[in-house]
C-alpha positions in Angstrom: 48.3 -32.2 17.3 50.3 -33.3 14.2 49.8 -29.8 12.6 51.3 -28.1 15.7 54.2 -30.5 15.7 54.8 -29.9 12.0 54.7 -26.2 12.4 57.1 -26.3 15.4 59.5 -28.4 13.3 59.1 -25.9 10.5 60.1 -23.0 12.8 63.1 -24.9 14.1 64.2 -25.8 10.5 64.1 -22.3 9.2 66.2 -21.2 12.2 68.8 -24.0 11.6 69.0 -24.1 7.8 68.8 -21.8 4.8 65.6 -22.9 3.1 64.8 -20.8 0.0 61.9 -22.6 -1.7 58.7 -24.4 -0.7 60.2 -27.5 -2.3 63.2 -27.2 0.0 60.9 -26.7 3.0 58.8 -29.7 2.1 62.0 -31.9 1.6 63.3 -30.8 5.1 59.9 -31.6 6.7 59.9 -35.0 5.0 63.4 -35.7 6.4 61.9 -35.0 9.8 59.2 -37.6 9.2 56.3 -35.4 8.1 54.3 -36.4 5.0 53.7 -33.0 3.4 52.7 -31.6 0.0 53.3 -28.2 -1.4 49.9 -26.9 -0.4 50.4 -27.9 3.2 53.8 -26.1 3.2 52.3 -23.0 1.7 49.5 -22.9 4.3 52.0 -23.5 7.1 54.3 -20.7 5.9 51.4 -18.3 5.8 49.9 -19.4 9.2 53.3 -18.9 10.8 53.9 -15.6 9.1 57.3 -16.7 7.8 59.1 -14.0 5.7 61.9 -14.1 3.2 65.1 -12.4 4.3 68.6 -12.2 2.7 70.9 -14.6 4.5 74.7 -14.0 4.9 75.2 -16.2 1.9 73.2 -13.8 -0.2 70.3 -16.2 -0.7 66.7 -15.3 0.1 65.6 -17.7 2.8 62.6 -18.2 5.0 62.8 -16.8 8.5 60.5 -16.3 11.5 58.4 -13.2 11.7 60.4 -10.1 12.8 63.7 -11.4 11.3 63.0 -9.3 8.2 62.3 -6.2 10.3 65.7 -6.4 11.9 67.4 -6.8 8.5 65.4 -3.9 7.0 66.2 -1.6 9.9 69.9 -2.6 9.7 69.8 -1.8 6.0 68.1 1.5 6.6 70.7 2.4 9.2 73.5 1.6 6.8 71.9 3.7 4.1 71.4 6.7 6.5 75.0 6.5 7.6 76.2 6.4 4.0 73.9 9.1 2.4 72.4 11.4 5.0 73.8 14.9 5.4 71.0 16.5 7.4 67.4 16.0 8.6 64.8 18.4 9.8 61.1 18.5 10.4 58.6 20.6 8.4 55.1 20.2 9.8 54.1 16.5 9.2 57.2 15.8 7.1 60.8 14.9 7.8 63.1 16.4 5.2 66.3 14.4 4.5 69.2 15.9 2.6 71.8 13.8 0.8 74.7 14.6 -1.5 73.6 15.5 -5.1 72.2 12.5 -6.9 71.8 10.2 -3.9 68.3 11.1 -2.7 66.7 8.3 -4.7 69.0 5.6 -3.2 68.2 6.7 0.4 64.5 7.1 -0.4 64.4 3.5 -1.7 66.1 2.3 1.5 63.5 4.2 3.6 60.6 2.8 1.6 62.0 -0.8 1.8 62.4 -0.5 5.6 58.6 -0.5 5.8 58.8 1.6 9.0 55.5 1.7 10.7 55.7 5.5 11.2 56.4 6.3 7.6 53.7 6.5 4.9 56.1 7.0 2.0 58.7 9.2 0.5 59.2 11.6 -2.5 62.8 12.0 -3.7 64.4 14.8 -5.7 68.0 15.2 -6.6 69.3 15.7 -3.1 66.2 16.1 -0.9 63.6 13.6 0.3 60.2 14.4 1.8 59.3 11.6 4.3 55.5 11.6 4.9 54.8 10.7 8.5 51.9 8.5 9.3 49.1 9.8 11.5 49.9 9.2 15.1 53.6 9.5 14.6 55.4 12.7 15.7 57.7 14.1 12.9 60.3 15.2 15.5 60.4 11.8 17.1 60.8 10.1 13.7 63.6 12.6 12.8 65.4 11.8 16.0 65.1 8.1 15.4 66.4 8.4 11.8 69.3 10.6 12.9 70.0 8.1 15.8 71.0 5.6 13.2 74.0 7.7 12.4 75.5 6.9 15.8 75.2 3.1 15.5 78.6 1.5 15.8 80.2 4.7 17.0 82.5 4.3 20.0 
């Protein structure tokens, strides 16, 4: 029962505070009355699937599972709005076109988004080939990526 209480406290703490290191997490748990060591904290972080995300302050902090997904998709949307000129399907690929010299930046954002429907990218000077995972329809992925261009539009 104590383990469940500690892990619930850990989840609450990472929602309330910016905790960047296992030492900070351990100190916060000790402040809550839990006697923990680094190995316990490490095991709890893994058991709970906590991820590191960039906080508004710029620090990498622990967050509940899924928080990183939202941040990565938000970053991908921003990169698409900044760099994408056009997108089309070509068989099992989605081909993205950027201004000259910017394909690498967008390709990196696509890769870092860790989208479940994307196996990887290959970037040239202004063109990116996006390899679509088996079970994902290229036209649907293209529509999703292009849909990011409309985010925030009135």
